[in-house]
N, C-alpha and C positions, 0 to 999 in steps of 0.2 A: 308655859309659853302660849301666847295668843297671837295670831297672825292673820293678816289679809294681804300678804305679799304673794303674788302669783307664783314666783319662783320657789318660794318656801312651800307653798301648797303643792306644787308639782312634785317636789321631793317627798313630801309626806304621803301623797296618794299613790305614787308610782314606784317608789324605791321599796323593794320587797321586804327588807328587814323591818320597815315600819308598818307592815301590813299583817304580820304573823299573829301578834297578840293584840287583843282588844284593849282599849283604854280601861283603866280601873273604874272610871265612872260607868262605863257600859257594863263592866262586871258587877258593880253594885246594883245597877238597875235589873239585870237578869236574875240576880240572887233574891232580891226583896220584892220584886214586882211580879205578881201572878200573871203568867201567860206571855212573858217576853223573853223566853229562851229560844230565840230564833236567829236567822241569818245575820242580822245587823249586830247582834250583841255577843256572838260566840267567836272563839279564836279560830284561826285558819284551819286547824286540824278537824274541828267539828263542823265548820262551815262547808268544807269541800264536799263531803258525801251528800249532805242535804241539797246543796246547789246542783250537783250532778243529777240527783234523783228527780228534781223538779225542772231541770233545764228544757226538756222537750216542750213544756208548757210556756216557756218564755222565748222560744225561737221566733224570729221574724216571720217565717213561713206559717207559723201557727197563729200568732197574734194578729196578723193582718186580717184574719177572718172575723175579728171582733168589731171591725169598722161599722158594718151594717147594724150589728147589735146595739152598739153605743148610739149610733145615729137614730135608730128607731126609738130607743128608750128616751132620748132627749127630745125628739120631736113630739112624742106622745105627752111628755111632761109639759112642754111649752104650750101645746094645744089646750091642755087642762088649765094651765095657769092663765091663759088669755081670757078665760071666762071667770076664773076664780083665783086671783093672785095669791101666792103663798105668803104666810106671815114671816117666814124666814127662809131666804133663798139657800143659805148654806146648809140648813137642815134638810131641805128638799133634795139638794144635790147629793147629799150623803146617801139618799135612797137610790139614786142613779148609780153612784159608785158601788154601793152594796150589791146591787143586782149584777153588775159587771164582775165584781169580786167572786161571787158565788158561781158565776158561769165559768170564770177562769180557774178557780180553785177546785171546783167539783164537777164541772161540766153540766150543771143543772140550770134550767131556765127559771124565770119568775113564776111560772105556773106549777113548779114542783113543790109539793107541800113540805117535804123534808128539807129542801134547800131553803125555803122561806123561813122555816123554824130555826135552822142554823144561822141564817142571816140576822134574825131578830135576836138570837142569843149573843152573837158577836157584837151587835149594836148595843145591847145592854152592857156587855163587858166594856166596850169602849167608852160609853157614857160614864160608867163608874171609874174607869181609868183616868178620864179627863176632868172629873169633878175637882174643884179647887182644893178639897181636903185630901185628895189622894194624888197630888202632883209632887214630883221631886225635881222639877225643872223651873221653879219659880225664880224670877230675878230677885236677888236680895234675900234669898231663903235663909231663915235662921233656925235656932233650936226649936222654937215653938212650932214652926211649920213641919219640921221633921217628926216631932212627937205626934202631931196631929195626923201625919201620914200613917204612922204605924197603928194608931188607934182606929183609923177608918179603913185600912186596907182590907179588913174582913169582908167589906161589901164587894170589893173587886175579886177576892178569893171565891166568894159564893158564885159570882157571875162566871168566873173561869171554870168552876166545876160543872156548871150547866153546859158550857161549850164542850167540855171534854165528854160529857155524856152524849151530847148530840153527835159528835164526831164518831164515837165508838159505835153508835147505832147506825150511822150512815155508812161507815166502812163495811160493817157486816151486811147491811141491806144491799149495797151495791156490788158486793163480792170482789172488792178491790184486792184482796189478798190471794184470791184464787189464781192459779197459773192461767195465762192467756195464750191461745194459739194464734191469735191475730198477729200478722207481721207489723201492724201499726197499732201499738197498745194505746189505751186511753192517755192523752197527754195532760190531763188535769193534774194539778199539783198534789192533791191528796192521793190520787191513784199512784203517782210516781213514788211518793213517800211510802205508801203501803206496800207496793211491790218491792221496794228496797229493804223492807223488813223493819221499818220504824214502828215502835209501839204506838198505841192509840193516844196515849198522853203526849208523847213527843210530837205526833202529828197535830194534835190540838194546839199545843204550845206554839208550834211553827205557824199554824194558821192564824192564831190570835196575833202573833207578832207581825205577820204579813198584813193582816187587816189594819193593824195600828199604822204600819208604814203606808198602806194603800190609801189611808185617809188623806194623805198628801195630794192624791189625785182629785178628790172631791174639793179640797181647798183650792187647787189650781183651776178646776171648773168654775168655782165661785169667783175667783180673781179674774178669769176671762170675761165673765158677764159684767163684773164691776167695771172693768176697763172699757168694754164696748159701750157701756152706759155713759161713762165719763167722757168718751171721745166719739160723739155721733158721726162726725165727718169721717173719721177713721173706720167706724163700723160700716158706713156706706161704701167705702172703698173696698173693704174686705168682702162685703156682700156682692159688689159688682164683679170682683175677681172670681168668686166662687160660682156666680151665675154664668159668667163667660166660660169658665172651665166646664160647667155642667152642660151648657149648650154645645160645646165642641166635642165633649166626650160622650154625651148621651146618658150620663150618670149623675146621681146626686150625692153619692158617698165616696169621697176620696180615700184611697189607701196609700201605702208607702210609695209605690211606683209613681203616684201622681204628685208627690210633694214638690218636685221641681217646677210643675206647671202652676202651682199656687204659692209663689214666693212671698207675697205680702201676708198671706194667712200664716205661713211658717214663721215669718219675722214677727208677727204679732204674738204667736205662742212663745217664741224665744224671749221676747221682751216681758211677757207676763212672768215667765220663770225667773228672769233676772230681777225684776222689781218685787216679786212676791216669793222669796225662797220659803220652802216648806219648813225649814228649821233655821234658826239663827246661828247655830254652832254645829260643828262636826268634830269629834274627838279622835285623837290618835295617840298611841304610845310609841315613843322612839325605840327602835330595835337596835340602834347603835348610836354613838355620839354624833351630834349634828352641830355645825357651826352656823350661826345666824347673826349677822351684823357684828361680827367680831367676837361674839360670845359663844362658848362651847356648852351645849346642853348635853348632859350625860345620858347614856343608855337608860331607858326606863322613865325618862321625863315625860310628862303629859303635855300634849299640844292641842290647842283649840283653833280650828279654822273658823273665822268669823264671817259667815256666809253673806250677811247683808252688806257688811263693809267691803268684802272682797268683790261682790258683784256691782258695787257702786264706786269702784276704784277710779278716781279722776284721771289717773295716768293712762288708763285703758279706755274708759268710756267718757266721751265728750258729753257735757251736761248730764252727769250720772243720775241725778234725781228727777230727771224729766222722762216721762213715758214716751219713747220715740222708737217704734218698730222699724222705721226707715233706716236706723243706724245699721241694722243687720244687712240691708240691701246695699248701702253705701260701702260697707266693709265686711264682706262675707267671712274674712279670716277671724273676725271677733269670736265666732262660735268655737274656734279651736284654741282660744286663749285659756290659760288656767285661772283667769279672773272670772270665768264663767263655767261653773261645774255643778249644775243643778242635779245631775245624776252621778256626781263624782267621776273619777277616772281610775285607771289602774286595776290591780287584781281584785280589789274589793268594791268595784263600782256597783251601782244599782242594777240588779238582775232584771228589774222590771222596766228598764228604760224604753225598750221597743213598744211594750204594751202601753206605757204612758203616752208616748208620742203618737201612737196610732189612735188612742182614745181621745186625746186632746184635739187632734185634727178633725176627727169625726164629730166631736162635740161642737167645736167652733163652726164647722160647716152647717150643722143643724140649727144653731142659734142665729148666726149672722145672715145666712142666705135667705131665710124665710121670715125672721122675726125681728122686731125692734124692741129692745129691752131698756128699762129705766129703773135704776136703783136710786134711792134718795141720795143727793149729793153729799150730805153730811155724814153718811154712813161709811164704814170702812176702818174704824178704830180697831187696833190689834190688842190681844191679851199680852200680859207681861210674863210669858213663859218662853223657854228656849224653843220648844215646838209651839209656835204661836199660831193662833187662829183668830178669826173675826170675833170681836168682843160682844157686839150687839146684833140683834136680829136684823137681817137685811131685807127690808120690804121691797117688793119687785112688782112692776107693772109690765105686761107683755102685750104686744099687738102684732098682727101679721103685716109684713111689708107689702105694699102695693107694688106692682111692676114698675111704676114710675119712681117710687122711692128707692127700690133696689137698683134701678139703673142710674 
């Protein structure tokens, strides 16, 4: 079954029998793909202990502290690019995302040598994972592509082994397995898994899976810049709102309590997430029979949620193919519709939602308030994979906004 019906999606995501066992497609991926035995791909019984161990690092009270970190990374990058534009925006923003990931996962900053080495190993593994010869999510994939995957997966396996060695070295060096007397233990994800007794290989596999999922944030960063470039009048409105908020608050970096004061900025982010879903499909396995449009689907049936079609449902979204952040201001209830689930809902929703929302807001604040960006208008073609990304290098030009331009 494939669906973009919000009511069916609500049942698939929130009804507990449909959340206990992972789709057989996810089971296949975690079995044959090196490094993807993590939260997204495991059944509920294995998901729960890992999620509990890492949850301190995903709490709102903790991730709000990353706002300044993301804003600083982004501002520094934009300042460099204004003098020397990057050849590929998406690739450069992966560096920003990687630095945030290492900070959240390990508590290590860009200046830490071991953290940088782990980040480079993870980037190499992801590059191998997303090479055309090692993908299992190609649209129209046939036997030849499957055979090519198994022939070439050795490259991904080698990259995964490097990550595992780096993690084992880091866990030992940081002493994350030692008992802690502090009432507030290290909230980083790796520390939580180590304290919970996870073996080094399991920690590394969880980290690789999370890095693979975290790449969606770098993709959303890129989509934000692309849409700011495509809509300069909107970019000026967002800049004006952020500057007015900054003048009133005396700060330049918004965090979650400030979100209600910057409604257009939040609406812009929601529209980016609607128009640029990080994946085209989400899979579920039915835990009990389900009736859809008069047909009964038996227990164990596979269901695909078609994210792009769902979030462009014309019965929910007026002019669904138009990029219009103001739709969220006209109708705030849209964000509660099951036609909009960028972080999913229910028991298996994305644990990183708060971190992603915080990071996206800080990122947009850094880009829009101080800089004008321009991506070539003919760029933005997508790859033909279920986890789709920009197909071509995105050339970018950056300039600082003058006060008159910002106002």
